Every structure is written in C-alpha cells, then in structure tokens.
C-alpha positions as a printed NumPy array, in Angstrom:
array([[ 96.528, 127.952, 133.85 ],
       [ 97.389, 125.845, 130.641],
       [ 95.296, 126.099, 127.317],
       [ 95.804, 123.624, 124.682],
       [ 94.391, 124.723, 121.252],
       [ 94.172, 122.883, 118.105],
       [ 93.756, 124.915, 115.371],
       [ 92.963, 122.296, 112.849],
       [ 92.516, 123.493, 109.702],
       [ 91.659, 126.995, 110.709],
       [ 93.225, 130.014, 109.312],
       [ 93.213, 132.587, 112.213],
       [ 92.635, 132.593, 115.946],
       [ 90.836, 135.624, 116.258],
       [ 90.743, 137.515, 119.694],
       [ 91.592, 140.727, 121.196],
       [ 93.022, 138.755, 124.075],
       [ 96.728, 139.908, 124.49 ],
       [ 97.299, 136.569, 126.621],
       [ 97.614, 134.809, 123.182],
       [100.312, 137.156, 122.269],
       [103.347, 134.99 , 123.072],
       [101.626, 132.401, 120.409],
       [102.986, 134.611, 117.715],
       [106.325, 134.123, 118.369],
       [106.483, 130.137, 118.282],
       [107.415, 128.304, 115.012],
       [105.387, 125.061, 115.29 ],
       [102.388, 124.831, 114.628],
       [102.153, 128.287, 113.187],
       [ 99.235, 130.374, 114.533],
       [ 97.802, 133.528, 112.58 ],
       [ 96.559, 135.365, 115.504],
       [ 94.632, 138.5  , 114.557],
       [ 92.104, 140.734, 116.13 ],
       [ 88.791, 141.067, 115.762],
       [ 89.27 , 144.439, 113.633],
       [ 91.934, 142.885, 111.86 ],
       [ 89.629, 140.116, 110.816],
       [ 87.197, 142.337, 109.578],
       [ 89.971, 144.043, 107.42 ],
       [ 90.95 , 140.628, 106.29 ],
       [ 87.373, 139.787, 104.969],
       [ 86.607, 142.914, 103.673],
       [ 89.674, 142.857, 101.658],
       [ 91.294, 146.005, 103.134]])
C-alpha cells in the first residue's frame, strides 16, 4: 500500500496508528506526528 500525505500548512498529523512512525525519521518534508493524547496536551498547554 502506498499512502501520499500532503500536510499543506498543517502543524501536526494526529494519529494513534503506529504505521505512521517511520515518517518521523524523514527530513523532508518534516511531519510532526503526535498521538491523540499528545495533541490534547499541546492544546491544553501541558
């Protein structure tokens, strides 16, 4: 399966799907992948 992701002007890709973890290792384009709980903490300023 091939997935094409265009993050455009998004700040985060919010997912609990571990299949996206390899994207954390690429330099370009930089994709900030966070879990749902991690995103909640960002929004709440924790």
